[in-house]
Backbone as JSON Lines, residues from 0, in Angstrom:
{"i":0,"aa":"M","n":[19.04,21.97,6.24],"ca":[20.27,22.27,5.66],"c":[20.56,23.66,5.86]}
{"i":1,"aa":"V","n":[19.54,24.59,5.63],"ca":[19.52,26.03,5.59],"c":[20.0,26.49,7.14]}
{"i":2,"aa":"G","n":[19.37,25.7,8.13],"ca":[19.49,25.8,9.49],"c":[21.23,25.7,9.77]}
{"i":3,"aa":"L","n":[21.69,24.9,9.22],"ca":[23.02,24.64,9.36],"c":[23.85,25.66,8.99]}
{"i":4,"aa":"V","n":[23.57,26.2,7.74],"ca":[24.19,27.41,7.08],"c":[24.03,28.64,7.98]}
{"i":5,"aa":"A","n":[22.68,28.72,8.5],"ca":[22.43,29.89,9.36],"c":[23.3,30.15,10.52]}
{"i":6,"aa":"V","n":[24.02,28.86,11.13],"ca":[24.91,28.99,12.09],"c":[26.1,30.03,11.82]}
{"i":7,"aa":"W","n":[26.6,30.04,10.51],"ca":[27.77,30.8,10.1],"c":[27.2,32.15,9.3]}
{"i":8,"aa":"E","n":[26.17,31.92,8.6],"ca":[25.68,33.15,7.75],"c":[24.31,33.44,8.39]}
{"i":9,"aa":"P","n":[24.05,34.82,8.63],"ca":[22.56,35.05,9.11],"c":[21.71,35.14,7.89]}
{"i":10,"aa":"V","n":[21.11,33.92,7.47],"ca":[20.12,33.81,6.39],"c":[18.7,33.4,6.98]}
{"i":11,"aa":"Y","n":[18.36,34.08,8.06],"ca":[17.2,33.72,8.72],"c":[15.91,34.08,7.96]}
{"i":12,"aa":"G","n":[15.98,34.92,6.93],"ca":[15.02,35.12,6.1],"c":[14.68,34.06,5.15]}
{"i":13,"aa":"I","n":[15.62,33.71,4.54],"ca":[15.53,32.2,3.56],"c":[15.09,31.03,4.5]}
{"i":14,"aa":"E","n":[15.64,31.07,5.58],"ca":[15.24,29.91,6.62],"c":[13.7,30.03,6.76]}
{"i":15,"aa":"A","n":[13.12,31.04,7.06],"ca":[11.9,31.26,7.41],"c":[11.01,31.11,6.15]}
{"i":16,"aa":"V","n":[11.35,31.49,5.03],"ca":[10.6,31.16,3.79],"c":[10.43,29.66,3.42]}
{"i":17,"aa":"I","n":[11.66,28.94,3.85],"ca":[11.67,27.67,3.6],"c":[10.75,26.84,4.54]}
{"i":18,"aa":"K","n":[10.77,27.2,5.83],"ca":[10.06,26.57,6.86],"c":[8.69,26.78,6.36]}
{"i":19,"aa":"T","n":[8.25,28.19,5.98],"ca":[6.81,28.22,5.64],"c":[6.46,27.52,4.56]}
{"i":20,"aa":"L","n":[7.11,27.42,3.44],"ca":[6.79,26.43,2.56],"c":[6.56,25.13,2.72]}
{"i":21,"aa":"T","n":[7.54,24.55,3.69],"ca":[7.46,23.26,4.19],"c":[6.09,23.04,4.82]}
{"i":22,"aa":"A","n":[5.62,24.0,5.76],"ca":[4.26,23.96,6.28],"c":[3.16,23.91,5.6]}
{"i":23,"aa":"V","n":[3.23,24.65,4.49],"ca":[2.2,24.96,3.41],"c":[2.14,23.48,2.77]}
{"i":24,"aa":"V","n":[3.2,23.07,2.22],"ca":[3.02,21.82,1.73],"c":[2.54,20.73,2.58]}
{"i":25,"aa":"S","n":[2.97,20.61,3.83],"ca":[2.67,19.69,4.89],"c":[1.14,19.79,5.03]}
{"i":26,"aa":"I","n":[0.66,20.87,5.16],"ca":[-0.78,21.12,5.43],"c":[-1.65,20.75,4.27]}
{"i":27,"aa":"A","n":[-1.0,21.08,3.17],"ca":[-1.88,20.75,1.8],"c":[-1.91,19.11,1.73]}
{"i":28,"aa":"T","n":[-0.76,18.6,1.91],"ca":[-0.72,16.88,1.95],"c":[-1.65,16.39,2.87]}
{"i":29,"aa":"A","n":[-1.76,17.05,4.21],"ca":[-2.66,16.39,5.08],"c":[-4.16,16.63,4.69]}
{"i":30,"aa":"V","n":[-4.54,17.93,4.0],"ca":[-5.77,18.03,3.59],"c":[-6.31,17.02,2.24]}
{"i":31,"aa":"W","n":[-5.17,16.82,1.57],"ca":[-5.39,15.74,0.49],"c":[-5.59,14.56,0.82]}
{"i":32,"aa":"L","n":[-4.99,14.08,2.05],"ca":[-5.06,12.54,2.4],"c":[-6.49,12.41,3.08]}
{"i":33,"aa":"I","n":[-7.31,13.41,3.73],"ca":[-8.34,13.4,4.39],"c":[-9.56,12.43,3.61]}
{"i":34,"aa":"P","n":[-9.59,12.74,2.29],"ca":[-10.72,11.87,1.69],"c":[-10.3,10.55,1.35]}
{"i":35,"aa":"L","n":[-9.01,9.99,1.72],"ca":[-8.46,8.85,1.56],"c":[-8.74,7.91,2.66]}
{"i":36,"aa":"V","n":[-9.03,8.43,3.83],"ca":[-9.04,7.95,5.14],"c":[-10.2,6.62,5.25]}
{"i":37,"aa":"P","n":[-11.33,7.18,4.55],"ca":[-12.45,5.78,4.67],"c":[-11.98,4.83,3.86]}
{"i":38,"aa":"R","n":[-11.28,5.0,2.59],"ca":[-10.71,3.96,1.86],"c":[-9.68,3.15,2.6]}
{"i":39,"aa":"L","n":[-8.87,3.76,3.45],"ca":[-7.77,3.24,4.21],"c":[-8.51,2.37,5.42]}
{"i":40,"aa":"I","n":[-9.46,2.69,5.88],"ca":[-10.26,2.05,6.92],"c":[-10.95,0.57,6.53]}
{"i":41,"aa":"E","n":[-11.13,0.85,5.03],"ca":[-12.06,-0.3,4.65],"c":[-10.87,-1.32,3.96]}
{"i":42,"aa":"L","n":[-9.7,-1.08,4.14],"ca":[-8.81,-2.16,3.67],"c":[-8.59,-3.37,4.56]}
{"i":43,"aa":"P","n":[-8.59,-4.77,4.15],"ca":[-8.55,-5.83,4.9],"c":[-7.59,-5.93,5.73]}
{"i":44,"aa":"S","n":[-7.84,-6.49,7.03],"ca":[-7.01,-6.73,8.03],"c":[-5.83,-7.72,7.4]}
{"i":45,"aa":"P","n":[-4.75,-7.95,8.16],"ca":[-3.85,-9.34,7.87],"c":[-4.54,-10.48,7.99]}
{"i":46,"aa":"A","n":[-5.48,-10.62,9.12],"ca":[-6.17,-11.91,9.28],"c":[-7.07,-12.19,8.2]}
{"i":47,"aa":"Q","n":[-7.92,-11.28,7.69],"ca":[-8.62,-11.28,6.6],"c":[-8.01,-11.79,5.29]}
{"i":48,"aa":"L","n":[-6.79,-11.23,5.06],"ca":[-6.1,-11.49,3.95],"c":[-5.74,-12.85,4.1]}
{"i":49,"aa":"R","n":[-5.16,-13.32,5.1],"ca":[-4.84,-14.93,5.45],"c":[-5.91,-15.79,5.11]}
{"i":50,"aa":"E","n":[-7.1,-15.34,5.52],"ca":[-8.43,-16.11,5.29],"c":[-8.62,-16.43,3.8]}
{"i":51,"aa":"R","n":[-8.53,-15.36,3.05],"ca":[-8.88,-14.95,1.57],"c":[-7.68,-15.95,0.99]}
{"i":52,"aa":"K","n":[-6.66,-15.78,1.4],"ca":[-5.45,-16.66,0.64],"c":[-5.51,-18.04,1.0]}
{"i":53,"aa":"Q","n":[-5.98,-18.53,2.03],"ca":[-6.21,-19.82,2.46],"c":[-7.51,-20.36,1.47]}
{"i":54,"aa":"A","n":[-8.45,-19.55,1.55],"ca":[-9.58,-20.05,0.7],"c":[-9.23,-20.23,-0.74]}
{"i":55,"aa":"L","n":[-8.38,-19.14,-1.19],"ca":[-7.92,-19.22,-2.79],"c":[-7.1,-20.39,-2.9]}
{"i":56,"aa":"A","n":[-6.19,-20.68,-2.07],"ca":[-5.35,-21.91,-2.15],"c":[-5.92,-23.14,-2.0]}
{"i":57,"aa":"S","n":[-7.21,-23.51,-1.27],"ca":[-8.1,-24.2,-1.31],"c":[-8.72,-24.46,-2.48]}
{"i":58,"aa":"A","n":[-9.36,-23.59,-3.15],"ca":[-10.07,-23.41,-4.57],"c":[-8.96,-23.87,-5.72]}
{"i":59,"aa":"V","n":[-7.8,-23.57,-5.59],"ca":[-6.75,-23.84,-6.55],"c":[-6.59,-25.37,-6.42]}
{"i":60,"aa":"A","n":[-6.34,-25.87,-5.27],"ca":[-6.15,-27.23,-4.99],"c":[-7.39,-28.26,-5.62]}
{"i":61,"aa":"D","n":[-8.43,-27.45,-5.28],"ca":[-9.66,-28.32,-5.79],"c":[-9.59,-28.44,-7.21]}
{"i":62,"aa":"C","n":[-9.14,-27.33,-7.9],"ca":[-9.3,-27.19,-9.45],"c":[-8.12,-28.25,-10.18]}
{"i":63,"aa":"D","n":[-7.11,-28.06,-9.32],"ca":[-5.99,-28.95,-9.68],"c":[-6.23,-30.45,-9.6]}
{"i":64,"aa":"A","n":[-6.96,-30.89,-8.57],"ca":[-7.44,-32.21,-8.3],"c":[-8.33,-32.65,-9.3]}
{"i":65,"aa":"L","n":[-9.3,-31.77,-9.74],"ca":[-10.19,-31.82,-10.84],"c":[-9.57,-32.08,-12.23]}
{"i":66,"aa":"L","n":[-8.73,-31.26,-12.4],"ca":[-8.05,-31.31,-13.81],"c":[-7.16,-32.6,-13.79]}
{"i":67,"aa":"E","n":[-6.46,-33.09,-12.62],"ca":[-5.92,-34.41,-12.63],"c":[-6.92,-35.61,-13.14]}
{"i":68,"aa":"E","n":[-7.97,-35.21,-12.25],"ca":[-8.9,-36.43,-12.81],"c":[-9.59,-36.38,-14.03]}
{"i":69,"aa":"L","n":[-9.78,-35.32,-14.43],"ca":[-10.3,-35.19,-16.0],"c":[-9.0,-35.6,-16.8]}
{"i":70,"aa":"R","n":[-7.96,-35.39,-16.66],"ca":[-6.89,-35.91,-17.44],"c":[-6.75,-37.39,-17.53]}
{"i":71,"aa":"G","n":[-7.07,-38.01,-16.12],"ca":[-7.05,-39.4,-16.08],"c":[-8.24,-40.1,-16.93]}
{"i":72,"aa":"H","n":[-9.22,-39.4,-17.07],"ca":[-10.47,-40.09,-17.85],"c":[-10.0,-39.79,-19.3]}
{"i":73,"aa":"R","n":[-9.35,-38.64,-19.57],"ca":[-9.04,-38.36,-21.09],"c":[-8.01,-39.43,-21.49]}
{"i":74,"aa":"D","n":[-7.0,-39.91,-20.5],"ca":[-6.03,-40.93,-20.89],"c":[-6.64,-42.34,-20.77]}
{"i":75,"aa":"W","n":[-7.5,-42.57,-20.09],"ca":[-8.39,-43.8,-20.0],"c":[-9.2,-44.2,-21.26]}
{"i":76,"aa":"R","n":[-9.72,-43.23,-21.89],"ca":[-10.5,-43.34,-23.32],"c":[-9.45,-43.35,-24.28]}
{"i":77,"aa":"G","n":[-8.6,-43.11,-24.19],"ca":[-7.38,-43.29,-25.26],"c":[-7.23,-42.16,-26.22]}
């Protein structure tokens, strides 16, 4: 935005300060993110997440089947 204003008004000093602040914030963000890289690498892949989801769905289906069986026994006994 300041670059656009600099076309009509010579505010190059303000533009330089803003660009310098932007660079400082960008570098600080990059340095702050460095410790997070190992944690990001450890995140499971989409294939691993699909496998876990399928395993969980299978476990839920097993539990539902067992619950229905138990309900059937309860109803049978009166």
